[in-house]
C-alpha positions in Angstrom: -2.7 -30.2 33.5 -1.1 -29.4 36.8 -2.1 -27.1 39.9 0.8 -25.1 41.0 1.9 -23.5 44.6 3.3 -20.0 43.3 2.9 -16.0 43.8 0.2 -16.1 41.5 -2.2 -19.0 40.2 -2.1 -19.3 36.4 -5.5 -17.5 34.9 -8.2 -20.3 35.6 -6.0 -21.8 39.0 -4.6 -24.7 36.9 -1.7 -24.3 34.2 -2.5 -26.0 31.3 0.0 -28.8 29.6 -1.3 -30.6 26.2 2.3 -31.6 25.7 2.3 -35.6 24.6 4.2 -38.2 26.3 7.0 -40.1 24.0 4.6 -43.1 24.1 1.3 -41.0 22.7 3.8 -38.9 20.2 4.4 -42.3 19.0 1.0 -43.3 18.9 0.0 -40.8 16.7 3.3 -40.7 14.5 2.3 -44.5 13.4 -1.2 -43.0 12.5 -0.2 -39.7 10.5 -0.8 -41.2 7.3 -4.5 -42.1 8.3 -5.1 -38.3 9.8 -6.9 -35.6 7.7 -4.3 -32.6 7.8 -4.5 -29.4 7.8 -1.2 -27.0 7.5 -1.2 -23.9 10.1 0.0 -20.8 9.0 2.4 -19.0 11.3 0.3 -17.3 13.9 -1.8 -20.7 14.0 1.9 -22.9 14.8 2.6 -20.3 17.7 -1.3 -20.0 18.9 -0.9 -24.1 19.0 2.7 -24.3 21.1 1.0 -21.2 23.6 -1.8 -23.2 23.9 -0.1 -26.4 24.5 2.4 -25.0 27.2 0.1 -23.1 29.2 1.0 -19.8 28.0 -2.6 -19.4 27.3 -4.3 -21.1 30.2 -7.0 -22.1 30.8 -7.6 -22.5 27.2 -6.7 -26.4 26.2 -8.0 -26.2 22.3 -8.9 -23.2 19.9 -11.9 -21.9 20.6 -15.5 -23.6 20.2 -18.3 -20.7 19.0 -19.9 -20.1 22.8 -16.4 -19.2 24.2 -15.8 -16.9 20.7 -19.0 -15.1 20.8 -19.0 -13.8 23.9 -15.0 -13.3 24.1 -15.6 -10.9 21.0 -18.7 -9.1 22.0 -17.8 -9.1 26.2 -14.1 -10.3 26.8 -15.6 -13.2 28.5 -14.7 -16.6 28.2 -18.1 -18.4 28.3 -17.1 -19.9 31.9 -17.0 -16.0 33.4 -13.1 -15.6 33.1 -12.0 -12.4 31.7 -10.3 -12.8 28.0 -10.1 -10.8 25.2 -8.6 -12.1 22.0 -9.9 -14.5 19.9 -7.9 -18.1 19.8 -9.1 -19.5 16.4 -8.0 -21.7 14.0 -9.7 -20.3 10.7 -10.2 -22.6 7.3 -11.8 -22.6 4.0 -15.4 -23.5 3.6 -13.4 -25.6 0.8 -11.1 -27.3 3.8 -14.2 -27.2 6.8 -16.4 -29.2 4.2 -14.9 -32.5 4.3 -14.0 -32.7 7.9 -16.3 -34.1 10.8 -16.9 -33.8 14.4 -15.6 -36.3 16.4 -12.3 -36.5 13.8 -8.9 -36.5 15.5 -7.1 -33.8 12.4 -3.6 -33.7 11.8 -1.8 -30.0 12.5 1.3 -29.7 10.4 3.7 -26.6 10.0 4.3 -24.8 6.7 7.3 -27.2 6.3 4.4 -30.3 6.1 6.0 -31.5 9.7 3.7 -33.0 12.0 3.4 -30.6 14.8 0.0 -31.2 16.7 -3.7 -32.8 16.3 -7.3 -31.3 17.2 -9.6 -32.9 18.4 -12.1 -31.5 16.0 -15.6 -31.1 18.7 -17.3 -27.7 16.0 -17.0 -25.8 12.9 -18.9 -22.6 12.7 -19.0 -19.8 10.6 -18.6 -15.8 12.0 -19.1 -12.3 11.1 -15.8 -10.8 10.3 -16.4 -7.3 10.5 -17.9 -7.9 14.1 -15.0 -9.4 15.3 -12.6 -6.7 13.3 -15.1 -3.8 14.7 -15.0 -5.3 18.4 -11.6 -7.0 19.1 -9.9 -4.3 16.8 -12.2 -1.1 16.8 -12.3 -0.8 13.7 -13.1 -2.2 10.5 -10.3 -0.6 8.5 -8.5 -3.5 6.5 -5.2 -1.3 6.5 -4.9 -2.0 10.3 -2.7 -5.2 10.3 -5.0 -6.9 12.3 -8.0 -6.5 10.8 -6.1 -7.6 7.5 -5.3 -10.7 9.0 -9.1 -11.3 9.7 -10.3 -10.5 6.4 -7.8 -12.6 4.8 -8.1 -16.2 7.2 -11.0 -18.8 6.1 -14.7 -17.8 6.6 -15.1 -21.4 9.3 -13.4 -21.9 12.4 -12.5 -25.4 13.7 -12.4 -26.2 17.2 -11.5 -28.7 19.8 -9.0 -29.6 22.4 -5.3 -29.7 21.3 -2.6 -31.6 21.7 1.5 -31.2 20.8 3.6 -34.0 19.4 6.6 -31.9 18.2 8.3 -28.8 19.2 11.3 -27.7 17.4 13.3 -25.3 19.7 13.6 -21.6 18.1 16.0 -21.3 15.7 17.7 -18.1 16.2 16.9 -18.3 20.5 16.9 -21.6 21.7 18.6 -20.8 25.3 15.4 -17.9 26.3 12.7 -20.3 25.6 11.3 -20.9 28.8 8.2 -22.0 29.3 5.6 -21.0 32.0 6.0 -24.1 33.6 9.7 -23.6 33.6 9.9 -19.4 34.6 7.4 -20.0 37.6 10.0 -22.6 38.9 13.1 -19.9 38.0 11.1 -17.6 40.4 10.4 -20.0 43.2 14.4 -20.8 42.9 15.2 -16.9 43.2 12.9 -16.2 46.2 10.9 -13.8 44.0 7.2 -13.3 45.4 6.5 -10.3 42.8 7.5 -10.4 39.5 6.7 -7.6 36.7 6.3 -8.9 32.9 7.5 -6.1 30.2 6.4 -7.2 26.7 7.9 -5.6 23.9 7.7 -6.0 19.9 10.3 -3.0 19.7 13.8 -2.3 20.2 14.4 -1.1 24.1 15.5 2.3 24.4 15.8 4.8 27.5 12.1 5.3 28.2 11.7 1.0 28.5 14.7 1.7 30.4 13.2 4.0 33.0 9.6 2.3 33.5 11.5 -1.0 33.8 13.4 0.1 36.8 11.1 2.3 38.4 8.7 -1.1 38.2 12.0 -2.9 39.6 11.9 -0.6 42.9 8.7 -2.1 44.2 9.0 -5.5 43.3 11.8 -8.7 43.4 12.3 -9.6 39.8 11.8 -8.6 35.9 10.7 -10.4 33.6 11.8 -9.2 30.0 9.7 -11.0 27.7 9.9 -9.5 24.1 7.2 -11.0 21.6 9.0 -13.1 18.8 6.3 -14.5 16.6 4.9 -12.3 13.7 4.7 -9.2 13.5 4.6 -6.1 10.7 7.2 -6.1 7.8 8.6 -2.9 8.9 8.6 -3.6 12.8 12.5 -4.5 13.7 13.2 -7.9 13.3 12.9 -10.3 16.9 16.9 -11.4 16.2 18.5 -7.6 16.4 15.7 -6.8 19.3 16.6 -9.5 21.3 20.8 -8.4 21.1 19.8 -4.8 22.1 18.2 -6.8 25.0 21.4 -8.5 25.8 23.5 -5.4 25.6 21.4 -3.7 27.8 21.4 -7.0 30.1 25.0 -6.4 30.3 25.9 -3.2 30.5 22.6 -1.4 33.0 20.7 -3.7 35.0 21.7 -5.7 37.9 21.5 -9.6 36.6 20.4 -11.6 39.5 17.2 -9.2 39.2 16.1 -9.9 35.8 15.2 -12.9 33.6 15.2 -12.4 29.7 13.1 -15.1 27.8 10.9 -14.8 24.8 7.4 -14.5 23.8 7.1 -17.5 20.8 3.1 -15.4 20.7 2.5 -13.1 17.3 1.2 -9.5 17.5 -2.2 -9.1 17.2 -2.1 -5.2 17.0 -5.3 -5.2 19.0 -4.0 -2.1 21.2 -6.3 -1.9 24.7 -7.5 -5.5 24.2 -4.4 -7.2 23.4 -3.2 -5.2 26.9 -5.4 -7.2 29.2 -4.0 -10.3 27.0 -0.4 -10.0 27.2 -1.1 -9.2 30.7 -3.3 -12.9 31.5 -0.3 -14.3 29.0 2.4 -12.9 31.6 0.3 -14.0 34.5 0.1 -17.7 33.5 4.3 -17.2 33.3 4.1 -16.3 36.6 4.0 -12.4 36.6 2.3 -10.9 39.4 2.4 -7.0 38.0 2.5 -6.5 34.5 3.7 -2.8 32.7 1.0 -0.9 30.5 3.2 2.2 28.9 1.9 4.4 26.5 -0.1 3.1 23.5 0.6 -1.0 24.1 0.3 -3.2 21.4 -1.2 0.1 19.0 -0.8 0.8 15.8 -0.8 4.1 13.6 -4.0 5.8 15.3 -6.4 3.5 16.1 -6.0 3.9 19.2 -6.2 6.7 22.4 -2.6 6.9 23.8 -3.7 5.8 27.2 -6.3 3.2 26.0 -4.6 0.4 26.6 -4.6 1.0 30.5 -8.0 2.4 30.9 -9.5 -0.6 29.8 -8.2 -2.4 33.1 -10.5 -0.1 34.7 -12.9 -2.3 32.9 -12.7 -5.6 35.3 -12.6 -6.4 38.5 -9.2 -6.7 39.6 -9.4 -9.7 41.8 -10.8 -11.5 38.5 -7.8 -10.7 36.2 -5.1 -11.3 39.2 -3.0 -9.9 37.9 -1.4 -5.7 39.0 -1.1 -3.6 35.7 1.7 -0.4 36.4 0.2 2.4 34.1 3.0 4.4 33.4 2.8 7.8 30.7 4.9 8.6 28.0 8.3 8.7 29.5 11.5 11.3 27.9 15.3 12.7 28.8 14.1 15.9 30.6 16.7 18.5 29.8 15.9 20.8 32.5 16.8 17.7 34.9 18.9 16.0 33.2 17.1 12.7 33.7 14.1 10.5 32.4 11.1 11.8 33.1 7.5 11.6 32.9 4.9 14.9 33.3 4.6 13.8 36.6 7.8 13.6 37.9 9.8 16.9 35.6 8.4 20.5 35.9 9.6 20.9 31.7 8.4 22.2 29.0 7.9 20.4 25.5 10.6 22.0 24.1 12.7 20.7 27.0 11.5 17.1 26.2 13.4 14.2 24.4 11.3 11.7 22.6 11.4 9.7 19.2 8.5 7.6 17.7 9.9 4.3 16.4 9.1 5.6 12.5 11.6 8.7 13.6 14.5 6.5 14.7 14.0 4.3 11.5 14.2 6.8 9.3 17.8 8.2 11.6 19.3 5.0 11.4 18.3 4.6 7.5 19.9 7.8 6.9 23.3 6.0 8.7 22.2 8.6 12.3 22.2 7.6 15.4 20.0 8.4 17.8 21.0 10.8 20.6 22.2 8.8 23.9 19.4 10.5 25.8 17.0 8.6 23.8 19.3 5.3 23.2 21.6 3.9 24.8 25.3 4.3 22.8 25.3 1.0 22.6 21.9 0.0 21.9 22.4 2.8 18.9 25.6 1.3 17.4 23.8 -2.2 17.2 20.6 -0.5 15.7 23.1 1.0 13.2 24.6 -2.0 12.1 21.3 -4.0 11.8 20.3 -1.6 9.5 22.9 -1.4 7.5 21.8 -4.9 6.6 20.1 -4.8 2.7 16.5 -6.9 4.0 16.0 -4.4 7.1 17.2 -1.3 5.6 14.8 -2.4 2.5 11.7 -2.7 4.7 
């Protein structure tokens, strides 16, 4: 782990680095066939990577029972730091039974490739319904995050991890920027204030509006779309990234924006995930973070601005990153500009805004979203993508 001297300290004060040296990697490769092995799913692989590169600082591994229980019930780690989402490695009782505390466990991806190791310190059971109720505010298995919890194993394995092998993202190798690298990039640009933006959806005019409002008060914008596991009906990551590239080429000051991928998986935990997303961007070097309408929400499980209200439950100094709270933006036909209810005198019928579901329906019918909702180049890219069989069928 390494200390940093940046505009903002990582969560906990130290940027975690759990990537083995070449010599250490070779040592463990030589022992690979002697180690008990676990095969990780897509979310666990992304969690492993984010722990190792410091995106989840101060975590150095999958959570032990004390951290897990306090995070679930209170949104704090055992040491008192705010943390809102449990980061765990869950397996079935049958898989956990032969593993012994003190063992080093080999961690593979779905293809059986050796990615990392777990120093097994704890094995513990947990209450799935309590996790669902506390983290997701529902026990409904139709909620995609709750569904994952119910389907995963009943035993959590805990302990420090080390990363041996990391493959460049197959689709976005040029946008893989680790927290240490983003911090170095911000320093090189002379940025002292950086606002982060999270999305799992294609960029539209409302996103553009709140990003540019934020850019008025900070030095730089860190566009950090999530490309890990998402719901089946979410727009694929490659389409979303192409939309961002189009926007940056035509509509943004390129010297004030950095685009990079966030390899994390979506939890769809609404308010709790808003806190989590902010802390992760703090680790990447952001001083501010945009929280819009229904951040990380799904369906009707959360109130429109619950993800903003939850920040009021924490000491701002303990969080260490400033939330920028924006109301729902729309195109105002009266003023002929993007606005929110804070700035527009318009009536509801004078406001143009569309849900992601509505946009997908339009695109499947071959209709382009209006220019008041989406820039024409982005709408054309989405329409082209929606004509692809694998997307239009989802």
